[in-house]
N, C-alpha and C positions, 0 to 999 in steps of 0.2 A: 367674324362674327356670323354664327349663322343664322338665315332669316327662318322664323320657326314656324313652317306651315306643318301642322298637322296631317296626317294621310287617313288614318282609321278613327283616332280618337281625338279629342280636343285637350288631352294633358299635355303640358309642355313637356318636350324632350329635356333630357337628363345629359350630361354628361358622358352615359355609358353609350348613351343612342346616338352619339356625334358621327361615326362613319355610316350610319343609317343615312342620316340626313345630308352629310356629302354626298353618299350616291345618287340618294334623290334629288338632289339640288344638282347635280352632273347631267342627271336624265333630263332634268328642264331644261337644261341651258343645252343640252344636245339637240333637244326639239327644236328650241330656237335657232340653230344653225342649219336644221334641216329643213325650215322653212323661214330663211331670212326676210321674207316679204311680208309674213304676217306682224301684225301691229298686236302688241300688247295691250288689251282691254284696263281702261282704268274705270273709276264708278263712271264716267260717262264718256260716250265716245269721240267726244272732241279731242280727250287729253290722252288719246291711244299712243300717241309717240313720245310720251311723257316717258315711257319705260322702253327702251330698243335693248334689240340682242347686239352683240359686237358686230356682226354683219352689218347691221343697220346704222348701227355707229360710224363705222369705217366710210360707209355709203353717205353720212350726212353731210348737206351744207347748208348753209342760210338762205340758199333758194330751192332746195329740193323738196319733194314729196314729203318727206319727214318733218320737217321746218315747220314751227307751229307759230305763227303771229301773234295770235291771242293769249300765248304764252309769255309772251314777254314781258317783263316788270318795266315799269316806268318810275318807279319812288327808289331815289336814292337811299342809302345806309344814312341813317341819324346818327348824329354826334350825339355820345352821352356825356353826362356830366357823372362824376365818381365823387361824393362826397358824405364823408362819415359823420359830421356833425347830427343831420337830421335822421339818422339812422334810427330806429328803436333802440337799438344796440349801439354804440358809436365805437365800442371796442371790438371792431373787424377789420376786417382788408378786403382790399380790390385786387388784389397780387394775382391771386390765381382765378382760372378763367372756368367755364362750364360748358362742356358739350353736352347736349340734349339727343336722344337718339329713339325715336319712336322706330319700331320693327314692322315694315311692311307699310309704308306710309299710301303706297298707291292703291291699297285695298280700302281703305278708309278715308283716304284725304285726296286720291287723286281726280280732282275736279277742277275746271278751269272758269264756272260761275256758278251761280245759285243754284243749288239743289233743292228738289221738294222732298226732302227729308231733313226730320229735326236731330235724329240722332246718328249722326257721324261723328267721328274725330274731333275734338276741338284741345284749345289749350288756351290757358287764360293767364300765366305767370311769367311772359316774357323776361320781366324786370331785374329777375334772377340768374338768366342766361345768357352765354355770348354768342355759340353756335348752335344751329339746328341743323343735325344730316339727315338730310331725306335719303332713309335707310331703305334700299330696292336697287333692283338691279335686273340684268346686266347692268347697264347703263342707266341709272336712275337719276331723272330729271325731275326738278323741283317745280311745283305748279306755280302759277302766277300768284292767286291769291295768299298763299303761304306766305312765298317772299316779299310780299309788297306788307304783310301785315307786319313780318318781323322786322324789313328795314326801316317800319316806321317805329319799331321799338328798338331800334341800333340793334339788332340783332342780327350777325351773318348766316346764310342758307346756303348749305354744301351739298352736293350732288353724290351719288357713290359710283363708284365703279369697280363691279363686284364680278371677278374673274375667276375663271378654270383656267387650267393651263393651257388649253387649247384657245381662249380669248386672249392670254395674254401672248402668244404667238402672232396674232393676230394685228393686236394694238400694237408690236413692237416692228411693225412693217417702216420699212423708209422710202422717201423718195429718190428719184435721182440722183439727187446731190447728198445723198445720206443723211437727211432730216426724219425725224420721227412724225410718219404722219398724223398717227394719232396723238402725238401731244398737242400740234397746231390745233387739233380739231375739238380737243379739251380746253382750251383757251378760247377758240372761236364760239363753242356753244355757250359754256358760262358768261361770255360777253354778251352775245346776241341775245339770251334770255334773261341777263341782269341778277344773276345768281354769285354765289362769292368763293368757288372754288369745287373741292372734290375728296371725297374721303374715298381711299385703297383700300379696297378689304380682298386680298389675296390670298386665298382660304387652299393652296394646294402646293404640292412638292413642285420645285422646276429644278431643272439641271444647272449646276454652277453658273454655264455660263449664259443661259436664259438669266439666272438671279443677276448678275454682273450688270447684262443689256436693260434689264428693267432697273436697275439703279440707274442707268445714265439715261435713261426715259426721264424719269424723277427729275434729275439733275438738270435735264434741258429745259422741264417744264420750268424750274427755279428761273432758267435764264430767260425764259419768253413771256411767262405770265405777265401781268400788269400788277403794279403795286395794291397792294389791298387782297389779292385772291391768295386764298390758302390751299396747300396741299396737305392733308392729312393722310398718316401711314395706320393701319390697325396690325397690330402686333401677332401674327399670324405665322408667318416664313421667317426664318432665319435669314441673315444675310447670305450666307450659301446656298440657299433655295429651299431648304429642307422645312417643311411643315411640323413646326415646333412651338408652342404657345410659351413663350418666358414669363409673362405675366409680371413683366417688367421691364425697364429699360435697361437692357444689360449688353456686356460686351457681345452676346451673339447677334442681337437685332439692332446694335447703335449705329452702323455703317447705313442703316435706310433714316435713320434722321439726320446723322451728319457722319460726312465720310472726309476724315483729316480735318482741312480747312474747307471743304466744299458741303455745302448745305443741299442737302437730299429731299428732306420734307421740311414743311412747318411745325409737324405736331406729330408726335407719336401718341395713339388710344392704346393703352395697352388692355391686354386679356383680363380678366376678372376672375380666374382661380388662383385667388389669395386671402388671406386673412391675418391680421395683425400688421406688425411695422416692418416687417422683414422686406418684402419687395417693394417698399414704398423708400424706404432708406437706400437700397440698391438704385432704384431709379433716380433718387435724387444726387447720389453720388456718381452714378455713371453720365449724368447730364451735366454735373460740375467738370467732371475730367474730361467731354468732349468741346468744351468751351459753350456749351447753351445752356440756358435758362431751363431749370428744374421746371419752372411754370409752362414751358412748351411740351411739356409730358401730361399727358392727360390720363391719370390712372384711370383704369375701368372697373366701373360696377355695375354689376347685372341686374337689375331692380325685381323682375319677375320673381313672384312669390316662390319660396320654397325651391328654388334652382341653385343657386350658387350663395357662396358665402354674406353675398350681401341682398339677401330678397327683403325686399320690404317689409316692415311693420313686425315680422317675426323676429328678425336679425336686426338690431337698433344701436349698436356703438361701433359698427366700422367706421361710420365718419369722422368720427375723433381721431383717425388715424393718418386723417390729412393734416394735421397741426402739429407743430411743438408741443408736447405735453399739454395740447388741447387746448393751449392757446388760439382763440381765435382772430387773434393778431399776428398771427405765425405760420400762416398753411405754407404746406411743404413744396405743394404741384398742383396742378390743375386737375378738375374733375371728369370724368368722363361717364357720364349715365347712359346705360343702354337699357333698352326695352322700357322705356318710357311709359309706351302705349297700355299697362298695366292699368292706367287709370280707365280704361277704354274697353278692354276685353281681356283683363286679367281675372275674372271671375270675382272682383271687388264691387261690381253691380251689376246689372242688368240692362242699362242704357243701349247698346250694342244690340239688341234684341227687343228692347221697349222702349220707346221713345217716352213713357209715362214716367220712366225712372230717371229723368233727369236731375231731377235733386242730388239722387246719390251718386250718380257721376260727378258733378261740381263739388259734392261734399268730398269724395274719393280723392279730387286731385287738392283741393284745399287741405286734406289731411297730409298730403304729400308734402307740400310746404309748412302747415304750420304745425303738424304734429299730432300725435293721437289725441291731444286734448282739442283740437282744432282753434288752438288761440294763438296768434303770432305773437303777442305780446307777451307772452311768459313763456319759459323754458318748461319744458316738461318732464315734472321729477323722475318717473320711471317711463319708460318704453320709446316709442320712436319721438326724437324731438323736432323735427321736421326738418326739410334742407333750408327753411329761412331763418331757423336758429344757429346756421353754420356760415349762410351769404347772406351779405347788403345788397339791399336792391338799388339798381339803377336808374336814371333818368334822363327822357329826352326832352322834358318839358324846363327847356333852356330859355325859351324867347318866345315872343309874342308874336300872334294871337295863339294861344292854347285853348284847344276846344274839344269837347267829349259829351257823348251821347250814352255813353255806359253801356254800350250794346258790344255782348260776346261775338257777335257773329252766328246766331245762328236763334232760332227760337220756336214757338208754338202760336205767335203772333207777330203780323211785320205793321210797324206805326211810320208813318210819316205827319210828323208836327202834330203828333197826338191822336192822329186819324189811324183807328187800329182796325186792321182785317186780319179774320184769323187764318192761318194757314202753318203749315210746316214747312222750314227751309233751314239751309244752310248755307252761309257765305263765309270763308275765313275773313275775305278782302273787305266785309264791311265789319271787321269787328273794329270799336272804339278803344284809344289810348283808356286801358283801363287801370283802375286803381293800384296804388302799389302794395298797399297789404290787403289781403284778404283773411279776418280782417281786423283791424287793429280797432278793438272797443275797448274802453275803460271804463269807470264809472260803476257807483254802486247801482244806477235806476236798471230794472230789468227790461232792456231795450237789445232786442236783436237785428243785427244788419245784414245783408246780403242781397243776390241777382234776384228780381223779380220778374217771373217768365209770362205772368199773366197781363201785364203791361208797360208799354215802353211808347215814349216821346219820339224817338227814331230808332229803327231797328227792332229787335227782339226782346231786350230787356231793361230794364232799370235799375236801381238802387232803392230798395225800399229797408226802412226803418220801422219798428213798429215793438210794441209794449206798452208798458205804462211808467207816468212819470209820480214819485210820491211828493210832490213838491218841496217849497226850501231848496235844502242842497243838495238835493237829490237830482242826479245828472246822469248822463251819458257823451262821451265822446269819440266820436270816431273819425282816425287820419285816415283820411284817402290816397291823396296824393303828396309824392315829394316833387319839390320842384327846385329852379332855380331862375326866377324870373324877377328883370329888373324893371321895379314900377318908376312909371313918373306920374307928373302930375294929368297928364291925360287918361292914365290907366282906369279901366271898369272891369267890374265883374260882373257877369249875367248868370243867375242861376233859373232853369225852370223848375218848376216843383209841383207835386199835386200832395193837398192835405187832405187827412181821410175825411174831414168835413170844413165847412165853413166857419170860421173864428181865427183864434188865435193860435199859429203855426207851433208854437212852444219848440222853435230851433232856430238856432244860431248859425252862420257862416263864422266857422272858427282861420284865421290867419296867421301861420307863427312864419316870424321874420327872421332872418338869420342871427341878427344881432341880439336877439332876445327870445331866445325859442321857448324859455319856460312861462312866457307871458304872451298868449297868441290873443290878437285882436277877434271881437265878437261884434260880428254886424245880424241883427235880428229879422229873421224875415219877415216878420210882423203879422199882419192879421191875413189870411186868405180870403177872396170873395167869396170863394165857391168851393166845389171838390175835382173840379177840372184841372188842367195843366195850367199853369200860372207863370210869369215873368216876374222876377224881382232883380233890378239892376243896381249894383253898389258904387259909388265912385269911390277910387283907391288914391283921389288927389293927396290925401291926407297923408299916406304914406310914399310920397314920393321920394323918392333916393335908397327907399330900402330893397331888400332884397326877398323877395316870398319864397319861403323854404318849403313848408309844407300845407296843404290844403286841408280841412278837414271840417267836419260839421260836429255842434253840440245839442243834443236834447235837452232841454230844462226848464221847468216852470215855478212859478212860486208859490202856483196852488195845486193840487193832485189833478192828474190826468187820467182819468183809468183805461181810456184808449186812445193809446198814442200812436201816431203813423202819420208818416211821411216818403213820398217817392222822390228823388232824382231824376230827372230826366235829361239835365242838361246842366252843363259849366261848361262858362267861355269868358276868357280873359282877354283883354285886346285894349289898344290906344286908340285914342282918338276916337271918332265916328266910326261905329260897328262897319267893317267894310263887307259891300254887297259884292258876293261873288258871282261870275257869270252861272247859270244854271245847268247842269248835266242832268240831263233823260237817262231814266233809267225805271223799269218794269220787270215782272214777272209774271206768272200766272199758276193760280191756284191748282192747274191741270192743262197739260198742253192736249191729251187726249180725252174728249168727252162723247159722251152720244148726243144724239139730237134732241135740243129743247133743254139739255143740262144746262144751265149757270155756270160761267167762268168768270170769278175772281180776279180781278188784276192788281196785285199790288205794287203800287207806285214808290218806287225807293229813288227817286229823282232827288237832287239836292240843289238849294238856291233859287227854287222857283216859288213864285206866288199863285201862278195860273198853269191850268192845264187843259190840253184837247186832244181827245183821244180821236183816233178812225178806226172804226172795224168794219172792215168791208164784208159782205155776207151777214153780218150780225145784227142783233136789236140789243139795246140801239147802234144805230150806223155811226153813232160819235156821241161822245160825252165829255164834259167837263169837270167829273168828280174826282176825287184825289183817286179812289179805289173803286172805280165801277164794275158791276158786274154786267155778263153778256152773255146770252144764249142764242144759238145758231139754228135756223130751223131745216137744214140741208146740210146730208153727207158731204164731206171734201176737206180741203185744204187751205186756212184762212191767211194774211197777212196783219198784223197789229199795228199800228203807227202811234206814236205820244208825240207832242210836242208841249214842252215846258219853258216855260217863261217869266222873267220879271225885268223890272227896270232896267237891269244890268246886261239884258241879252235875251236869247234863247236860243234852246237846242234841242233838237229831233231825234228821236231813234225809230228804227222801221226793222220788225223783224219778219221777214217773209217766211211763207209756210210754216205759222208759228203754231197754230191751233189746227188738230185735226179731229176732225166729227165723224162719228162712226154710228149706222143705226143701233138702237139699244136691241140688248137681247130680247127674244120671247120669252115672258113668264110663262112657267107651266110646259116649257119646250126641252129640248137638251141643249144643254149650252156646256162651257167649258172654262176655265179661270185663265188669265191672262198674268205671267210674272216679267217685270220688267229689269231682270239682273242685276239690279241694285241695292233694293231693299224692301220688296213687295214679296210678303210669304203668306202662308196661313199655320197661326200655332193651333194646335187639336188638344192641348195638354198632356198631360201625363197618361202614356199609356205602358203597360208593365208587359214586355214581350219577352223577358228572362225565359227561357225552360230548354226544351229539347227539337222544338218544331214551330217553326213559322213560314209564310209567303207575306212577299210584298207585291203588287202588283197596280199598273197605272197606264195608262194612255198619256203620250209625250209628243209634243212637236217642237223642237228648236229653233228659235231665231235666229241665234248668233251663239255660236260654242266658245267656250273661255281660250284666249290666245295668251294669257300670263299666268306664270306660276302661282300656286298650284293646279292651275287647269280644270278645276272642278266647277262643275254646275251642280247643285243637290236636287236630287228632284222627292225624294221622303223618306222619311225616317227620324231616328234618334241617334245622335251622337254628344251625350253627356253623362256625367257621373259617372266615368270609366269604362262606359259601354257604346255600344255601337250596333244598330241595325238598319241598314238605309242600302236604297240605288241612288247613284248619283253616276254623272257621266265625267270622265277624264280623271287623272291625278298627277302628279310629279311620277315621271316614266311612263307615262300611260297617254295615248292620245286623247285630247277633248271630246273626240266625239264617239269613244267607244263606252259601252257601260260598264260598270263597275257595282257588283254585289258585295257588300261589306257585314261581315258579322265579325264584331269585334277586332281582334288583328290579324282575321282570314279574309284576302280580299279574293273574289272572282271577277276577274273583266270576260267583255263579251270578245268574240273573235269577230264580229261585226261590225264596222262601222256606219253610224248613222249620218244622214242628211238632213243637213239644215231644211227647213219648211214645208215635211214631212211628217207626216203622223206615225207613231210605233207604239206597238203594246208590249210592254215590258214587262215582266213577271221573274222574282227569285223567290226560290223555295228551299227550305232545311226539312230535313225529315230527321235529325239525331245523328248522322254520319255524311250526308253527302248535301252538296250545294249542288244547286242546276239555274242555272241562267235562261232566259227563254226571249226569243225577242220574234213576234208576232205570231206567237203559238207555237214554235217549233223552237227544240232543245238546241240552244247555241254551245254551252259550254258548262262543265262541271267539273267538281273538284271534291276531297274530302274536306268537309268541314271542322269546327271546332267541337267538342265534345258537348258544350252546352253553350246558350247565348246569355250573356249578361248583357239587357236592352231595357232600362226602367227609367224614364224621364220624359220629358217634355217629345212630342212628336210632332214633325214640321212636313208642311209641303213647300217646294219650291226654295229650301232654305234649312243650312245646317252648319253649325258652327261660326261662322259669322257671313255677313254682308255680302262680301267679296264673293261667296260662292253662291248665291242666290242666282236660280233658273231665270235665265232670258229666254221665254217661251211660253207654251201652254201646258196645263195637265187635265185629265179628265178620267173619269172612272176609276179613282184610288181606293184602294182596298189592301186592309191590314187583317192576316188571318193568324191562328192560333194553333194551325197546322199544315201539314205541307200540301199543296195540291198536286194532281196528276196532270200530267200532259194532256189527256183527256178534256178536264175541266177548264184547264187554261184556254183550250184551242175552242170550247164549245160558248164559254161565258164572258169574254174578252168586252161586251157590249153593254151588258147585264147580269145581274145577279140577283136571286132571293135575298131578299134582307134577312130571312131567317136562315139562310144557308148554314150548314153544321160548320162551327171551328170561327165561323167571320165576326172578328172583331171589332173590326170600324169600316165604313164603308162613306163615302164621299162622294155621290154622282156627281156634284157640282153642276145642280141644275137649278139653284136659285133664281138665277136671272137678275136677283136683284138684293140688294141689302148688304151687309156687313158681317155675314156668317156662310160659313160652308156647312150646312146641317150633317149630321151621321145617321144614316136609313136605318142601323141596326137597331139604333134606341137604346143603345149602351151609353150615352152621353158624350161622345168624343166629338162634341161641336167645335168645329174649325174657325177661330176666330181671324178675318181678313186683316192683315196687316197691313198700313201703306196703301190697300187697295181703296179704288174708288169704281162708280157704275159703269165705268165702260172697261174694266176690265174682265166683266162678265160677256161673255163671245159667242155667237152661234156657230161659230167655226170649230165645229166636233169632227173625230175621225169620220172620214166618208162611208167607213165599215158602218157605222154607227148611228147614220144619219138619220134612219125612217125609224130608230128605236125610240119609244116613249121615253120620257124622263121617269126615272123611280124617285117620287118624293119622298120626303123625310119621315119618320116615325111620328113627327108631332100631327101628322095628319095626310091624306089622301085625297087628291083633289083628279079627277078624268081617268079614262078608259087605262086598266092595269091588268096585265096576264102574266102570271108566272109560273114556270117548271119546279114544280116540287118534287125534286130528285134528277140533276142533271149534273152528268151525264144520265141518258134515259136507258136502264137496260131491260129487256124483254119486249113484249109485243104491245104494249101500252104504254101511257104517261099520264099523270093526273097533274091537272092545270088549275090555279085558282085564278078567278076573275073576280075584279071590282071597278067602281066607278062606272057602271053600266046605264046608271039610275034608272033599273027597272025595263029597260029596253030588252027584245030579244036578241042575241047574242048569235055569230055564225063562225066557226074556229075553221082555219084552213093550217094545212100545213105544207109548207112550199121547200122544194130541193135546192142543192145548190144553183141550179140553172135558173129558179125562180118559178118552175113550175109547179102550179097546186097538184099536190098527190093524194090529199085527204082532204074533207069538209066532216064537220059536225054541227046540226042546229043545237042551240042550247037554249032551253027554256028563259022568258024573262024572268028574272029574280034569282037565277041560280047562281052561285058561288064558286062551285065545283064542278068539273068536268073531266072525265077519260077519253082519251084520242087514241084510236089505234094509231100503231108505228108502221111503217114500211119494216121489210124483213134487212134490206141494205143499209149498211153502216154508212155513218155520213153526216154532215154539218147540214139541218134544218132550221126552216124559221117558221115560229108559231106567230099565226096573225089571228087576231079577234078583231072582230069588226060590228057595230050598231049602224044603227040611221045617222047618228052623230058624229061618231069616231073610229079611229084604228088604234090599235098598238099591236106592236111584236115583239118578240123575244126569240135568241139563237138558242136551238136545242142540239145535243150531243149526242147520236147513237153510237156509241162503240160496234 
């Protein structure tokens, strides 16, 4: 399977673009081999070595520099109990398995700890799948938070070996004893990190000899791997080494699953160019003929909308083919689901760009599993039925204690024992065991159920029921968890809930026991003392000896309730006295880079603690016992933070050295730039229509770090949506990450110059209807014939395009968009400043606000840039040294401070007209300086004058016009051709 990294446009590649993608990917691999010591950047630097080149992999050891102790999972794989009777539809089967494969996990899930972004990829339906493939490469290593949560849900996670022909040659190296070095490393790596095996994606033609050698390599893995580790093979290369997708298990590829009596792989994941039952019939027949279970074959389905025969939601009946005559009790083989990240960046919602769209993101995933009607309890009469129609849920809730906080592992708040602090965050490692069904609500009462992200007891979410009750027999029942819990005389059930108001909760806990699933036991929550989080504990002694199979809740009332509402914050089922676990200290900060005096809120994620002691070196306060304290720092520097969490069961401490960096605040009214973090900070300027036959894009950029993982792109500015593109960016598949690329539709122009990190550059791309030109620091760097016209009419972004993995790690300043082609002279003269009224200037973001949540468009055209995920410390006084003396150009909303503008720049002839503002009635003195800084012309201007004509020297060149009053100065560059 290809990793789908669009180069110029976000449209998903089609089958007809396979060779293009292959070439692009091989270029990316080649770049990795040429720079074997460069780590592949993930969402956070700590995760950089979870994506290795083949050279890095072959050099890897458990004690080497690319081993990551922080990525080691300590959570064992939980055992599952498969029971049909408690299913919503008992007429199903557990014979088949499901491999779930999001494409490009390092781009949107490659982190080791909590991230200060809400809108990263997430997944909440573990109960339906058996294996998650961490699809990335060349060697893609799953990250600890995902592995640990998968294991808590009984799901295996396997890494990826995504090889080129050159990679295979390196992988097949042997030691002096003739043993495959790479085979042992794969086993050692999976064992060290605690994940469950490997998915081989060999998508290139090999020689027959190499193919035989690779088969022997896989056979060796079967011998040396520990029990439970799985090796999956993807159907791309035939057994003889020829690249030819079979879209089934057949005679051409069967030897890569089973070679006579020798097991080669544990599973085959077929390609997805199939429809109907023919390829499934072939796969089943072949598996039986070679002595393997058909359920070792994962029949591949590409879910990406509109791309292949299984494109989700538009194509709705393909899943029926996995069953004999559509009978859900008779699955024929296992299920392989590719591109399941469609819920995140498949165009079905905008969550990957905007965290405010979280409800649609979660609703999209719910639709995947519950069907077009979003109701898991009933089969859709038409359209997509949902994976939950075909697949039973599995449960790991088989022994006591069982505890959940209903936390999905991300949110816009963080709560600890009901104390809430507002902050965006994501950490899959903090996900609770979630409900088995989303959402199994029945009953006539108009009550809705879902995750609530505005409140939580612990983590970032709770379950909320809301609606109305008609009284009498009108009720709503919500089944939440399938379980297999043996209840004893010492068993208790603790519920933490929050009612909409003090008084009757109108809610009952429903307990379904295996011996009578039709008659649940109802335990009334009773009366809520207030509208805060409250705890109710039920003794289960009366049900000793019975097996608890389903946990649910019921909303019902003898009298009408017009505004029913209840939140569930915690379930806990346990035997005896509730065990008091030793505390574990944990915390994160609302920001780890702030300005002097800016408060930092620390979110306390400790568990098992009853009291806390914080120490803030250099902070105010210097210590605190609050759950979520707020601290400020009076001086620039880098500061450590310590938390001690304690209870009657013990105490635990956590110190984060050099955790908070404090910088001076940018100067209001001065010359500033914006900082971008390379993860999720960017500016959204809204829609701009640049379609036509002429445009220019220009900006100043300083890169902190270039991308080192495919597709090597750092986005600077532009449009990449609605099938069109007009942008400036750095890097691409096949292009070094530090080279500039000017993109117009499908035509790309790359710079000859390579940029250095931590250095300011002025970049400009122009298009005049014929030629594309790229300028670096005012000098023409490269050119080529452009498209006949440009299609680019969508949202314009600064610091990001297409995906957060392409966000810029660096600074931008003086960002401009023109609807005409600038001349070389104009680019050279106006790099630091331009008149907001300049001809053809469509949008201009000087980035000089120094504070606030917007970057204003100085042209007055209304293209205000909204800062996404940015904070006050992202405004910086670190601007291009060439422009440091230029006074900020304020936005069209109002001008404050002294200003001077050249009306007509470049200036032709013997004089130039200047506009002066902000002199506040004072006399003004104009000066013209040459490139050496010498004053070559002066002109006094009377008080109150707003225009002046300044004589120019005969010599061509770059000059500086400076205006002085008794209280200030301002300057602007001028070019005389």
